[in-house]
MIDOSE-1310 file (N, C-alpha, C; in nm, 2 decimals, decimal comma, always signed):
residues 303
msad	-0,41/-2,68/+0,08/-0,39/-2,56/+0,17/-0,47/-2,57/+0,30; -0,39/-2,54/+0,41/-0,46/-2,58/+0,53/-0,52/-2,47/+0,59; -0,62/-2,49/+0,69/-0,71/-2,41/+0,75/-0,63/-2,31/+0,82; -0,53/-2,35/+0,88/-0,43/-2,23/+0,95/-0,37/-2,14/+0,86
vrti	-0,33/-2,19/+0,74/-0,27/-2,08/+0,62/-0,37/-1,97/+0,60; -0,51/-2,05/+0,58/-0,63/-1,94/+0,51/-0,65/-1,84/+0,62; -0,62/-1,88/+0,77/-0,67/-1,78/+0,87/-0,56/-1,70/+0,95; -0,45/-1,71/+0,89/-0,35/-1,64/+0,98/-0,36/-1,48/+0,95
nadl	-0,31/-1,41/+1,05/-0,34/-1,27/+1,02/-0,22/-1,19/+0,95; -0,26/-1,20/+0,82/-0,17/-1,13/+0,72/-0,19/-0,99/+0,70; -0,11/-0,90/+0,70/-0,14/-0,76/+0,68/-0,03/-0,73/+0,57; -0,08/-0,70/+0,43/+0,02/-0,70/+0,32/+0,01/-0,56/+0,26
hshs	-0,01/-0,47/+0,34/+0,00/-0,33/+0,26/+0,03/-0,21/+0,39; +0,14/-0,15/+0,37/+0,16/-0,07/+0,50/+0,29/+0,03/+0,41; +0,31/+0,12/+0,49/+0,41/+0,26/+0,44/+0,50/+0,29/+0,56; +0,65/+0,28/+0,52/+0,74/+0,35/+0,61/+0,77/+0,48/+0,57
rysd	+0,88/+0,55/+0,63/+0,92/+0,69/+0,61/+0,99/+0,69/+0,47; +1,03/+0,58/+0,41/+1,08/+0,59/+0,28/+0,98/+0,62/+0,17; +0,84/+0,62/+0,20/+0,75/+0,69/+0,12/+0,68/+0,78/+0,21; +0,54/+0,75/+0,23/+0,46/+0,86/+0,30/+0,40/+0,80/+0,43
grle	+0,47/+0,71/+0,50/+0,45/+0,67/+0,63/+0,54/+0,74/+0,72; +0,53/+0,75/+0,85/+0,58/+0,79/+0,95/+0,69/+0,70/+1,02; +0,68/+0,59/+1,03/+0,76/+0,48/+1,10/+0,87/+0,45/+1,02; +0,99/+0,42/+1,10/+1,10/+0,35/+1,02/+1,07/+0,21/+0,97
pael	+1,13/+0,14/+0,89/+1,07/+0,01/+0,85/+1,10/-0,08/+0,96; +1,19/-0,07/+1,07/+1,21/-0,15/+1,17/+1,10/-0,14/+1,27; +1,06/-0,01/+1,29/+0,96/+0,02/+1,39/+0,82/-0,04/+1,34; +0,81/-0,03/+1,20/+0,68/-0,10/+1,15/+0,68/-0,24/+1,17
vlra	+0,79/-0,31/+1,16/+0,81/-0,46/+1,17/+0,77/-0,49/+1,33; +0,83/-0,43/+1,41/+0,79/-0,44/+1,56/+0,66/-0,42/+1,58; +0,59/-0,32/+1,55/+0,44/-0,29/+1,56/+0,36/-0,39/+1,52; +0,39/-0,43/+1,39/+0,32/-0,54/+1,34/+0,31/-0,67/+1,42
rgng	+0,46/-0,71/+1,46/+0,46/-0,81/+1,55/+0,37/-0,79/+1,69; +0,39/-0,69/+1,74/+0,33/-0,66/+1,86/+0,18/-0,66/+1,86; +0,11/-0,63/+1,74/-0,02/-0,63/+1,70/-0,07/-0,77/+1,67; +0,03/-0,87/+1,68/-0,02/-1,00/+1,64/-0,03/-1,03/+1,48
vdlf	+0,04/-0,94/+1,39/+0,04/-0,98/+1,28/+0,13/-1,11/+1,25; +0,08/-1,20/+1,17/+0,16/-1,34/+1,13/+0,24/-1,34/+1,02; +0,19/-1,25/+0,92/+0,28/-1,23/+0,78/+0,26/-1,10/+0,75; +0,38/-1,04/+0,74/+0,38/-0,89/+0,71/+0,45/-0,83/+0,58
aitd	+0,40/-0,73/+0,52/+0,46/-0,68/+0,41/+0,47/-0,52/+0,41; +0,59/-0,46/+0,38/+0,60/-0,31/+0,38/+0,58/-0,29/+0,21; +0,51/-0,19/+0,17/+0,49/-0,16/+0,03/+0,50/-0,02/+0,01; +0,61/+0,04/+0,01/+0,63/+0,18/+0,00/+0,59/+0,21/-0,15
hdel	+0,54/+0,35/-0,16/+0,51/+0,40/-0,28/+0,62/+0,42/-0,39; +0,64/+0,33/-0,48/+0,75/+0,35/-0,60/+0,88/+0,34/-0,54; +0,90/+0,28/-0,42/+1,05/+0,26/-0,38/+1,06/+0,14/-0,28; +1,18/+0,11/-0,30/+1,22/-0,01/-0,25/+1,34/+0,00/-0,12
agld	+1,37/+0,12/-0,10/+1,50/+0,14/-0,01/+1,49/+0,09/+0,09; +1,36/+0,10/+0,19/+1,35/+0,03/+0,31/+1,34/-0,09/+0,34; +1,36/-0,17/+0,23/+1,33/-0,33/+0,24/+1,44/-0,40/+0,32; +1,56/-0,35/+0,29/+1,67/-0,43/+0,34/+1,66/-0,42/+0,51
eaia	+1,63/-0,28/+0,55/+1,62/-0,26/+0,69/+1,51/-0,36/+0,75; +1,39/-0,36/+0,69/+1,27/-0,43/+0,73/+1,30/-0,60/+0,72; +1,38/-0,63/+0,60/+1,40/-0,77/+0,62/+1,50/-0,84/+0,73; +1,59/-0,74/+0,78/+1,68/-0,76/+0,88/+1,59/-0,76/+1,02
aaae	+1,50/-0,66/+1,03/+1,43/-0,65/+1,16/+1,34/-0,75/+1,17; +1,30/-0,81/+1,06/+1,19/-0,91/+1,06/+1,25/-1,04/+1,10; +1,37/-1,07/+1,03/+1,45/-1,19/+1,07/+1,48/-1,19/+1,23; +1,50/-1,06/+1,27/+1,56/-1,06/+1,43/+1,45/-1,09/+1,50
sglp	+1,33/-1,04/+1,47/+1,21/-1,06/+1,57/+1,13/-1,19/+1,54; +1,18/-1,27/+1,43/+1,08/-1,39/+1,39/+0,96/-1,38/+1,34; +0,95/-1,24/+1,27/+0,83/-1,23/+1,19/+0,81/-1,27/+1,04; +0,76/-1,36/+0,99/+0,78/-1,40/+0,85/+0,73/-1,25/+0,77
fipg	+0,81/-1,22/+0,67/+0,83/-1,10/+0,59/+0,79/-1,12/+0,45; +0,74/-1,03/+0,38/+0,71/-1,03/+0,24/+0,75/-0,89/+0,18; +0,87/-0,89/+0,10/+0,92/-0,77/+0,03/+0,80/-0,71/-0,06; +0,75/-0,60/-0,05/+0,66/-0,52/-0,13/+0,69/-0,40/-0,20
vevs	+0,61/-0,34/-0,27/+0,61/-0,21/-0,33/+0,47/-0,18/-0,38; +0,43/-0,05/-0,39/+0,31/+0,01/-0,44/+0,34/+0,09/-0,54; +0,28/+0,07/-0,67/+0,34/+0,11/-0,79/+0,22/+0,21/-0,82; +0,25/+0,33/-0,86/+0,17/+0,45/-0,90/+0,14/+0,42/-1,08
vtwg	+0,02/+0,43/-1,08/-0,04/+0,40/-1,22/-0,14/+0,49/-1,26; -0,12/+0,51/-1,38/-0,24/+0,62/-1,44/-0,34/+0,54/-1,52; -0,47/+0,51/-1,51/-0,57/+0,45/-1,58/-0,67/+0,53/-1,58; -0,74/+0,54/-1,72/-0,85/+0,61/-1,71/-0,85/+0,76/-1,69
geti	-0,73/+0,80/-1,68/-0,73/+0,95/-1,62/-0,74/+0,96/-1,49; -0,73/+0,84/-1,40/-0,73/+0,82/-1,25/-0,59/+0,77/-1,22; -0,55/+0,80/-1,09/-0,43/+0,73/-1,05/-0,48/+0,61/-0,96; -0,41/+0,50/-0,99/-0,45/+0,38/-0,91/-0,33/+0,32/-0,86
hvvg	-0,33/+0,22/-0,79/-0,21/+0,16/-0,72/-0,21/+0,03/-0,73; -0,09/-0,04/-0,77/-0,09/-0,17/-0,76/+0,04/-0,20/-0,68; +0,01/-0,32/-0,61/+0,08/-0,36/-0,49/+0,16/-0,49/-0,56; +0,28/-0,48/-0,53/+0,37/-0,59/-0,58/+0,43/-0,68/-0,46
lrid	+0,40/-0,80/-0,44/+0,41/-0,88/-0,32/+0,51/-0,98/-0,36; +0,60/-1,01/-0,25/+0,73/-1,14/-0,29/+0,78/-1,10/-0,39; +0,84/-0,99/-0,40/+0,93/-0,94/-0,53/+1,09/-0,96/-0,47; +1,15/-0,98/-0,59/+1,31/-0,95/-0,56/+1,33/-0,79/-0,58
hrhp	+1,33/-0,74/-0,48/+1,36/-0,60/-0,48/+1,51/-0,55/-0,54; +1,57/-0,64/-0,57/+1,69/-0,58/-0,65/+1,69/-0,63/-0,81; +1,57/-0,69/-0,85/+1,56/-0,71/-1,00/+1,58/-0,58/-1,07; +1,66/-0,58/-1,16/+1,68/-0,48/-1,25/+1,57/-0,40/-1,34
elva	+1,47/-0,49/-1,40/+1,38/-0,44/-1,46/+1,27/-0,36/-1,36; +1,23/-0,41/-1,23/+1,16/-0,35/-1,14/+1,23/-0,21/-1,09; +1,36/-0,23/-1,06/+1,44/-0,11/-1,01/+1,41/-0,01/-1,13; +1,47/-0,02/-1,23/+1,47/+0,08/-1,34/+1,32/+0,14/-1,37
gler	+1,22/+0,06/-1,38/+1,08/+0,10/-1,39/+1,03/+0,18/-1,27; +1,07/+0,17/-1,14/+1,04/+0,26/-1,05/+1,12/+0,37/-1,03; +1,25/+0,37/-1,09/+1,31/+0,50/-1,11/+1,25/+0,61/-1,21; +1,20/+0,53/-1,32/+1,11/+0,60/-1,42/+0,99/+0,68/-1,36
trag	+0,94/+0,60/-1,30/+0,79/+0,64/-1,23/+0,83/+0,75/-1,11; +0,94/+0,75/-1,05/+0,97/+0,86/-0,95/+1,01/+0,99/-1,02; +1,06/+0,97/-1,12/+1,09/+1,09/-1,20/+0,97/+1,19/-1,22; +0,99/+1,29/-1,20/+0,89/+1,41/-1,21/+0,82/+1,47/-1,09
rdlr	+0,85/+1,35/-0,99/+0,76/+1,38/-0,86/+0,78/+1,52/-0,80; +0,94/+1,56/-0,80/+0,98/+1,66/-0,75/+0,92/+1,81/-0,83; +0,92/+1,80/-0,96/+0,85/+1,88/-1,03/+0,70/+1,90/-1,00; +0,64/+1,79/-1,00/+0,49/+1,79/-0,95/+0,49/+1,86/-0,81
arem	+0,57/+1,83/-0,72/+0,56/+1,88/-0,58/+0,57/+2,04/-0,59; +0,67/+2,08/-0,65/+0,70/+2,23/-0,67/+0,58/+2,30/-0,72; +0,49/+2,25/-0,85/+0,39/+2,30/-0,89/+0,27/+2,28/-0,80; +0,26/+2,19/-0,71/+0,16/+2,20/-0,59/+0,19/+2,30/-0,51
grsl	+0,29/+2,32/-0,47/+0,34/+2,44/-0,38/+0,29/+2,57/-0,44; +0,32/+2,60/-0,58/+0,29/+2,72/-0,64/+0,11/+2,71/-0,64; +0,06/+2,59/-0,67/-0,09/+2,62/-0,67/-0,15/+2,66/-0,53; -0,08/+2,61/-0,42/-0,13/+2,63/-0,29/-0,09/+2,79/-0,24
aaag	+0,00/+2,83/-0,30/+0,06/+2,97/-0,28/-0,03/+3,07/-0,33; -0,11/+3,02/-0,47/-0,17/+3,10/-0,52/-0,32/+3,09/-0,45; -0,32/+3,02/-0,37/-0,46/+3,00/-0,29/-0,45/+3,06/-0,12; -0,34/+3,12/-0,12/-0,31/+3,22/+0,00/-0,23/+3,11/+0,11
ipda	-0,16/+3,00/+0,07/-0,09/+2,92/+0,14/+0,06/+2,91/+0,11; +0,13/+3,03/+0,13/+0,29/+3,03/+0,09/+0,36/+2,93/+0,14; +0,47/+2,88/+0,06/+0,59/+2,80/+0,14/+0,53/+2,66/+0,17; +0,44/+2,60/+0,12/+0,39/+2,49/+0,14/+0,48/+2,37/+0,08
yega	+0,56/+2,39/-0,04/+0,65/+2,30/-0,09/+0,77/+2,30/+0,03; +0,82/+2,38/+0,09/+0,93/+2,39/+0,19/+0,87/+2,32/+0,31; +0,75/+2,33/+0,32/+0,68/+2,30/+0,46/+0,68/+2,13/+0,43; +0,62/+2,10/+0,34/+0,61/+1,95/+0,30/+0,74/+1,88/+0,31
lrhv	+0,86/+1,94/+0,26/+1,00/+1,88/+0,27/+1,04/+1,84/+0,40; +0,99/+1,91/+0,51/+1,01/+1,89/+0,65/+0,95/+1,74/+0,71; +0,86/+1,71/+0,62/+0,77/+1,58/+0,66/+0,84/+1,46/+0,57; +0,93/+1,49/+0,49/+0,97/+1,39/+0,42/+1,08/+1,32/+0,46
gnpa	+1,07/+1,15/+0,45/+1,18/+1,07/+0,49/+1,28/+1,05/+0,37; +1,22/+1,06/+0,24/+1,29/+1,03/+0,12/+1,27/+1,15/+0,02; +1,36/+1,24/+0,00/+1,35/+1,35/-0,06/+1,29/+1,35/-0,20; +1,33/+1,22/-0,26/+1,26/+1,18/-0,38/+1,13/+1,13/-0,41
lvsr	+1,06/+1,14/-0,30/+0,94/+1,08/-0,29/+0,84/+1,20/-0,21; +0,82/+1,32/-0,24/+0,74/+1,41/-0,19/+0,61/+1,38/-0,25; +0,49/+1,36/-0,17/+0,36/+1,32/-0,20/+0,27/+1,40/-0,13; +0,13/+1,40/-0,18/+0,03/+1,47/-0,14/+0,01/+1,47/+0,02
thfa	+0,05/+1,34/+0,08/+0,03/+1,34/+0,23/+0,13/+1,40/+0,30; +0,24/+1,46/+0,23/+0,35/+1,52/+0,30/+0,30/+1,68/+0,32; +0,23/+1,72/+0,22/+0,17/+1,84/+0,20/+0,07/+1,83/+0,30; -0,01/+1,74/+0,31/-0,13/+1,73/+0,41/-0,10/+1,75/+0,54
rhlv	+0,03/+1,68/+0,59/+0,08/+1,71/+0,73/+0,12/+1,82/+0,74; +0,18/+1,90/+0,64/+0,23/+2,05/+0,67/+0,11/+2,14/+0,70; +0,00/+2,13/+0,60/-0,12/+2,18/+0,63/-0,18/+2,20/+0,76; -0,18/+2,07/+0,80/-0,22/+2,03/+0,95/-0,13/+2,10/+1,06
ergv	-0,02/+2,09/+1,04/+0,09/+2,16/+1,14/+0,06/+2,29/+1,11; +0,04/+2,36/+1,02/+0,01/+2,52/+1,02/-0,13/+2,55/+1,06; -0,21/+2,45/+1,09/-0,36/+2,49/+1,14/-0,44/+2,53/+1,03; -0,39/+2,51/+0,91/-0,50/+2,51/+0,80/-0,60/+2,41/+0,80
crqv	-0,58/+2,29/+0,85/-0,68/+2,21/+0,85/-0,66/+2,13/+1,00; -0,76/+2,05/+1,06/-0,75/+2,00/+1,19/-0,68/+1,86/+1,16; -0,71/+1,80/+1,06/-0,64/+1,67/+1,05/-0,62/+1,62/+0,89; -0,54/+1,53/+0,87/-0,52/+1,51/+0,72/-0,63/+1,46/+0,64
sdvf	-0,73/+1,39/+0,69/-0,85/+1,38/+0,60/-0,94/+1,50/+0,57; -0,90/+1,60/+0,66/-0,97/+1,74/+0,63/-0,90/+1,81/+0,51; -0,77/+1,79/+0,50/-0,69/+1,83/+0,40/-0,75/+1,80/+0,24; -0,77/+1,65/+0,24/-0,81/+1,60/+0,12/-0,95/+1,61/+0,08
rryl	-1,02/+1,66/+0,17/-1,15/+1,72/+0,13/-1,15/+1,86/+0,06; -1,06/+1,95/+0,11/-1,06/+2,08/+0,07/-0,92/+2,13/-0,02; -0,82/+2,05/-0,02/-0,71/+2,07/-0,12/-0,68/+1,96/-0,16; -0,57/+1,97/-0,28/-0,48/+1,85/-0,33/-0,57/+1,75/-0,41
vegk	-0,68/+1,77/-0,43/-0,77/+1,67/-0,50/-0,84/+1,74/-0,63; -0,86/+1,68/-0,73/-0,92/+1,74/-0,85/-1,01/+1,84/-0,80; -0,99/+1,96/-0,88/-1,10/+2,07/-0,86/-1,06/+2,16/-0,74; -0,96/+2,13/-0,66/-0,94/+2,20/-0,54/-0,78/+2,24/-0,56
pgyv	-0,75/+2,36/-0,46/-0,61/+2,42/-0,48/-0,51/+2,30/-0,45; -0,39/+2,30/-0,51/-0,30/+2,21/-0,48/-0,30/+2,09/-0,56; -0,40/+2,06/-0,65/-0,40/+1,96/-0,73/-0,33/+1,96/-0,86; -0,24/+1,87/-0,86/-0,17/+1,89/-1,00/-0,16/+1,73/-1,06
phnw	-0,22/+1,72/-1,18/-0,22/+1,58/-1,22/-0,09/+1,53/-1,26; -0,06/+1,42/-1,29/+0,07/+1,35/-1,31/+0,05/+1,21/-1,38; +0,11/+1,17/-1,49/+0,12/+1,07/-1,57/+0,21/+0,96/-1,51; +0,17/+0,87/-1,43/+0,23/+0,75/-1,39/+0,25/+0,63/-1,49
arla	+0,31/+0,54/-1,43/+0,33/+0,43/-1,51/+0,20/+0,36/-1,57; +0,20/+0,30/-1,68/+0,09/+0,24/-1,74/+0,07/+0,10/-1,66; -0,05/+0,06/-1,68/-0,11/-0,05/-1,58/-0,01/-0,19/-1,63; -0,02/-0,21/-1,77/+0,06/-0,33/-1,82/+0,21/-0,34/-1,78
daig	+0,25/-0,20/-1,77/+0,41/-0,19/-1,74/+0,43/-0,24/-1,59; +0,34/-0,17/-1,51/+0,37/-0,19/-1,36/+0,35/-0,35/-1,33; +0,24/-0,41/-1,40/+0,23/-0,55/-1,37/+0,36/-0,63/-1,42; +0,41/-0,58/-1,53/+0,52/-0,66/-1,61/+0,65/-0,66/-1,52
wira	+0,66/-0,53/-1,45/+0,77/-0,51/-1,35/+0,78/-0,62/-1,24; +0,66/-0,61/-1,18/+0,62/-0,69/-1,06/+0,64/-0,85/-1,10; +0,58/-0,87/-1,22/+0,59/-1,02/-1,24/+0,74/-1,07/-1,27; +0,81/-0,97/-1,34/+0,97/-1,01/-1,39/+1,04/-1,02/-1,27
aggv	+1,01/-0,95/-1,16/+1,07/-0,96/-1,04/+1,03/-1,09/-0,95; +0,95/-1,17/-1,01/+0,91/-1,28/-0,94/+0,78/-1,25/-0,84; +0,71/-1,15/-0,83/+0,60/-1,11/-0,76/+0,46/-1,14/-0,80; +0,38/-1,12/-0,73/+0,23/-1,11/-0,78/+0,18/-0,98/-0,76
avla	+0,12/-0,94/-0,86/+0,06/-0,81/-0,87/-0,10/-0,81/-0,81; -0,11/-0,70/-0,72/-0,25/-0,69/-0,65/-0,30/-0,56/-0,67; -0,42/-0,55/-0,71/-0,49/-0,43/-0,72/-0,53/-0,37/-0,59; -0,44/-0,24/-0,56/-0,50/-0,20/-0,43/-0,62/-0,13/-0,42
hpgr	-0,67/-0,13/-0,28/-0,78/-0,06/-0,26/-0,88/-0,02/-0,37; -0,92/-0,13/-0,44/-1,01/-0,10/-0,56/-1,15/+0,01/-0,54; -1,20/-0,01/-0,41/-1,31/+0,08/-0,38/-1,30/+0,21/-0,36; -1,17/+0,25/-0,34/-1,14/+0,39/-0,31/-1,14/+0,48/-0,44
yplg	-1,12/+0,45/-0,54/-1,11/+0,51/-0,69/-1,25/+0,56/-0,71; -1,24/+0,69/-0,77/-1,37/+0,75/-0,80/-1,42/+0,70/-0,94; -1,46/+0,55/-0,93/-1,50/+0,49/-1,07/-1,65/+0,44/-1,03; -1,73/+0,44/-1,14/-1,85/+0,39/-1,14/-1,85/+0,23/-1,14
alar	-1,96/+0,17/-1,14/-1,95/+0,00/-1,11/-1,89/-0,03/-1,24; -1,93/+0,02/-1,36/-1,90/-0,04/-1,50/-1,73/-0,02/-1,52; -1,70/+0,12/-1,48/-1,56/+0,15/-1,50/-1,47/+0,06/-1,40; -1,51/+0,04/-1,28/-1,45/-0,04/-1,19/-1,43/-0,17/-1,24
rall	-1,53/-0,24/-1,29/-1,53/-0,36/-1,34/-1,45/-0,38/-1,45; -1,42/-0,28/-1,55/-1,33/-0,28/-1,66/-1,19/-0,27/-1,61; -1,17/-0,20/-1,51/-1,05/-0,19/-1,46/-1,00/-0,34/-1,40; -1,10/-0,41/-1,33/-1,05/-0,51/-1,28/-1,02/-0,63/-1,38
eefr	-1,11/-0,64/-1,50/-1,10/-0,72/-1,61/-0,96/-0,68/-1,68; -0,93/-0,57/-1,72/-0,80/-0,51/-1,76/-0,67/-0,57/-1,67; -0,69/-0,55/-1,55/-0,59/-0,59/-1,46/-0,56/-0,74/-1,46; -0,66/-0,82/-1,46/-0,64/-0,96/-1,49/-0,58/-1,00/-1,61
eagg	-0,61/-0,93/-1,72/-0,60/-0,98/-1,86/-0,43/-0,94/-1,85; -0,39/-0,82/-1,80/-0,26/-0,81/-1,80/-0,17/-0,88/-1,72; -0,21/-0,98/-1,66/-0,12/-1,04/-1,57/-0,15/-1,03/-1,40; -0,26/-0,93/-1,37/-0,28/-0,91/-1,23/-0,33/-1,05/-1,16
gaie	-0,26/-1,05/-1,03/-0,30/-1,19/-0,97/-0,43/-1,19/-0,86; -0,44/-1,09/-0,80/-0,49/-1,06/-0,69/-0,59/-0,93/-0,67; -0,69/-0,93/-0,59/-0,76/-0,82/-0,55/-0,74/-0,76/-0,41; -0,71/-0,67/-0,37/-0,72/-0,63/-0,23/-0,88/-0,61/-0,18
vlsa	-0,91/-0,72/-0,13/-1,07/-0,71/-0,09/-1,08/-0,64/+0,05; -0,99/-0,67/+0,12/-1,02/-0,61/+0,27/-0,91/-0,49/+0,29; -0,95/-0,36/+0,30/-0,86/-0,25/+0,32/-0,93/-0,14/+0,41; -0,84/-0,07/+0,48/-0,91/+0,04/+0,56/-0,98/+0,13/+0,47
shda	-0,96/+0,13/+0,33/-1,03/+0,22/+0,26/-1,19/+0,18/+0,22; -1,22/+0,05/+0,25/-1,34/-0,01/+0,21/-1,44/-0,02/+0,31; -1,55/+0,00/+0,28/-1,67/-0,01/+0,38/-1,72/-0,17/+0,37; -1,79/-0,20/+0,44/-1,86/-0,36/+0,43/-1,93/-0,39/+0,29
sqcr	-1,99/-0,29/+0,26/-2,06/-0,34/+0,10/-1,94/-0,34/-0,01; -1,86/-0,27/+0,00/-1,74/-0,26/-0,08/-1,67/-0,38/-0,09; -1,63/-0,45/+0,05/-1,57/-0,57/+0,07/-1,65/-0,68/-0,01; -1,77/-0,66/+0,01/-1,86/-0,77/-0,03/-1,85/-0,77/-0,20
elar	-1,86/-0,65/-0,25/-1,85/-0,64/-0,40/-1,73/-0,69/-0,45; -1,62/-0,65/-0,38/-1,49/-0,70/-0,43/-1,47/-0,85/-0,41; -1,53/-0,91/-0,29/-1,53/-1,04/-0,27/-1,60/-1,12/-0,40; -1,71/-1,07/-0,43/-1,77/-1,12/-0,54/-1,69/-1,11/-0,68
aaee	-1,63/-1,00/-0,69/-1,56/-0,99/-0,84/-1,43/-1,10/-0,83; -1,38/-1,10/-0,72/-1,26/-1,19/-0,70/-1,30/-1,33/-0,73; -1,42/-1,37/-0,69/-1,47/-1,51/-0,73/-1,51/-1,52/-0,86; -1,56/-1,41/-0,91/-1,63/-1,44/-1,05/-1,51/-1,43/-1,15
lgmm	-1,41/-1,36/-1,11/-1,29/-1,34/-1,22/-1,17/-1,44/-1,20; -1,19/-1,54/-1,09/-1,10/-1,65/-1,07/-0,95/-1,59/-1,01; -0,98/-1,46/-0,93/-0,86/-1,41/-0,89/-0,83/-1,43/-0,74; -0,72/-1,43/-0,68/-0,68/-1,46/-0,54/-0,73/-1,31/-0,45
asrg	-0,74/-1,32/-0,33/-0,75/-1,19/-0,26/-0,66/-1,16/-0,16; -0,66/-1,03/-0,14/-0,53/-1,00/-0,04/-0,60/-0,91/+0,05; -0,55/-0,86/+0,17/-0,57/-0,81/+0,30/-0,46/-0,72/+0,34; -0,48/-0,59/+0,34/-0,39/-0,49/+0,40/-0,46/-0,37/+0,45
sdfh	-0,39/-0,32/+0,57/-0,43/-0,20/+0,65/-0,42/-0,08/+0,58; -0,32/-0,07/+0,48/-0,26/+0,06/+0,43/-0,22/+0,15/+0,53; -0,15/+0,10/+0,64/-0,09/+0,18/+0,76/+0,00/+0,28/+0,71; -0,02/+0,40/+0,76/+0,07/+0,49/+0,75/+0,14/+0,55/+0,88
apse	+0,07/+0,56/+0,98/+0,10/+0,63/+1,10/-0,01/+0,60/+1,22; +0,03/+0,60/+1,34/-0,08/+0,57/+1,44/-0,17/+0,67/+1,44; -0,14/+0,81/+1,42/-0,23/+0,91/+1,43/-0,31/+0,94/+1,32; -0,28/+0,88/+1,20/-0,35/+0,92/+1,09/-0,42/+0,79/+1,02
srid	-0,39/+0,67/+1,03/-0,46/+0,56/+0,96/-0,58/+0,51/+1,03; -0,70/+0,49/+0,95/-0,81/+0,44/+0,99/-0,81/+0,32/+1,07; -0,71/+0,24/+1,04/-0,70/+0,10/+1,12/-0,57/+0,07/+1,14; -0,53/+0,00/+1,26/-0,42/-0,03/+1,29/-0,36/-0,15/+1,20
lgal	-0,22/-0,19/+1,22/-0,17/-0,30/+1,17/-0,24/-0,42/+1,23; -0,30/-0,51/+1,14/-0,33/-0,64/+1,19/-0,48/-0,64/+1,24; -0,53/-0,52/+1,24/-0,68/-0,50/+1,28/-0,79/-0,54/+1,19; -0,76/-0,57/+1,06/-0,88/-0,59/+0,97/-0,94/-0,74/+1,01
pglp	-1,07/-0,77/+0,96/-1,12/-0,89/+0,97/-1,05/-1,01/+0,88; -1,10/-1,12/+0,91/-1,05/-1,21/+0,80/-1,12/-1,22/+0,66; -1,04/-1,26/+0,57/-1,10/-1,29/+0,44/-1,21/-1,36/+0,43; -1,31/-1,36/+0,37/-1,41/-1,45/+0,35/-1,38/-1,58/+0,31
ahlt	-1,40/-1,69/+0,36/-1,36/-1,83/+0,37/-1,35/-1,88/+0,23; -1,45/-1,85/+0,12/-1,44/-1,91/+0,02/-1,34/-1,83/-0,09; -1,27/-1,74/-0,06/-1,17/-1,69/-0,13/-1,05/-1,78/-0,14; -0,96/-1,75/-0,22/-0,82/-1,81/-0,20/-0,73/-1,69/-0,17
pvwh	-0,67/-1,72/-0,07/-0,58/-1,58/-0,02/-0,45/-1,59/-0,11; -0,41/-1,46/-0,13/-0,26/-1,44/-0,23/-0,16/-1,51/-0,18; -0,17/-1,54/-0,02/-0,04/-1,61/+0,04/-0,08/-1,78/+0,05; -0,17/-1,81/-0,02/-0,21/-1,95/+0,02/-0,09/-2,07/-0,01
dwpe	+0,00/-2,06/-0,11/+0,10/-2,13/-0,13/+0,24/-2,07/-0,09; +0,25/-1,97/-0,01/+0,38/-1,93/+0,00/+0,43/-2,01/+0,12; +0,58/-2,03/+0,13/+0,65/-2,11/+0,24/+0,63/-1,98/+0,36; +0,64/-1,87/+0,34/+0,64/-1,78/+0,46/+0,50/-1,80/+0,51
arta	+0,41/-1,82/+0,47/+0,25/-1,84/+0,50/+0,27/-1,97/+0,61; +0,34/-2,07/+0,53/+0,32/-2,19/+0,63/+0,41/-2,19/+0,74; +0,51/-2,10/+0,73/+0,58/-2,07/+0,88/+0,51/-1,99/+0,95; +0,43/-1,89/+0,90/+0,35/-1,80/+0,97/+0,23/-1,89/+1,06
aanr	+0,18/-1,98/+0,99/+0,09/-2,06/+1,06/+0,14/-2,15/+1,15; +0,26/-2,22/+1,13/+0,34/-2,30/+1,22/+0,33/-2,22/+1,35; +0,40/-2,10/+1,34/+0,42/-2,00/+1,45/+0,30/-1,98/+1,54; +0,20/-1,95/+1,46/+0,05/-1,91/+1,54/+0,02/-2,06/+1,62
adaa	+0,04/-2,17/+1,56/+0,01/-2,29/+1,61/+0,09/-2,31/+1,75; +0,22/-2,27/+1,74/+0,30/-2,30/+1,85/+0,27/-2,18/+1,96; +0,24/-2,07/+1,91/+0,21/-1,99/+2,03/+0,08/-2,02/+2,10; -0,01/-2,07/+2,01/-0,16/-2,12/+2,07/-0,14/-2,25/+2,18
aggg	-0,04/-2,31/+2,15/+0,00/-2,45/+2,23/+0,10/-2,39/+2,34; +0,13/-2,28/+2,35/+0,22/-2,23/+2,44/+0,36/-2,26/+2,44; +0,40/-2,30/+2,30/+0,53/-2,34/+2,28/+0,63/-2,22/+2,23; +0,53/-2,10/+2,18/+0,61/-1,99/+2,12/+0,53/-1,87/+2,12
arq	+0,48/-1,85/+2,25/+0,41/-1,72/+2,28/+0,51/-1,59/+2,26; +0,41/-1,49/+2,20/+0,50/-1,38/+2,17/+0,56/-1,30/+2,31; +0,66/-1,24/+2,30/+0,70/-1,15/+2,40/+0,64/-1,01/+2,41
């Protein structure tokens, strides 16, 4: 594994309008390339429909691209997310599993609307639909954007402090996929499973370690060490966990929109040098490293 492959600017977690992002897949690809990303993945929630557009845009722009997905999972009563990278996005087992996961989202969204109406915010479901790029994937983020638009809250982060979370108006629990099933679908599709932003979940240290260990035992391959959701101490904790558990490390901004995301595409720091990046043996990473070397030498500078 060359030093160049270790240090490429990989951003392997982002969202388009096919789930709860604001940009079209092609727009995301162009933004990533313009921001100096060397290796890029779009990982929409429980949805694969934007990947063909992204693959075509990446091929046209010369940006090495990794097809991905982010699967919603229920574990220990909490919703967690598993990113699948380098997947065959047409694999029937993965496609069928995601279809089952999406089932029930609309019923949940309608119940969220009823809960918000009971709290004095009528027509929230209808308002959320105006922000949806994919009607099959109405999410809390779409409700949050509607509440900001209506002036109920100033920004999306305020919504998630006052609404839509456990114990607050608009919160509706849902049983997603099982952890082992989600990992199984990803691996069946030839991909590697990455535990997304582990520091974000409301888990104590012992529960988080139990999640990481169960994830590894079920076939998970990597931990998302660097995320916009993690502070410096969480990054250090997760880097230690990856090393102790013998797992690879990933890096992703979890970018949704220029006006909403904590960090832009490609703006995360590099992974700690002692960790093995999830992309270490991917041919796309070797291409990304070669592209970076050419640009540095003046032979392939980005336009």
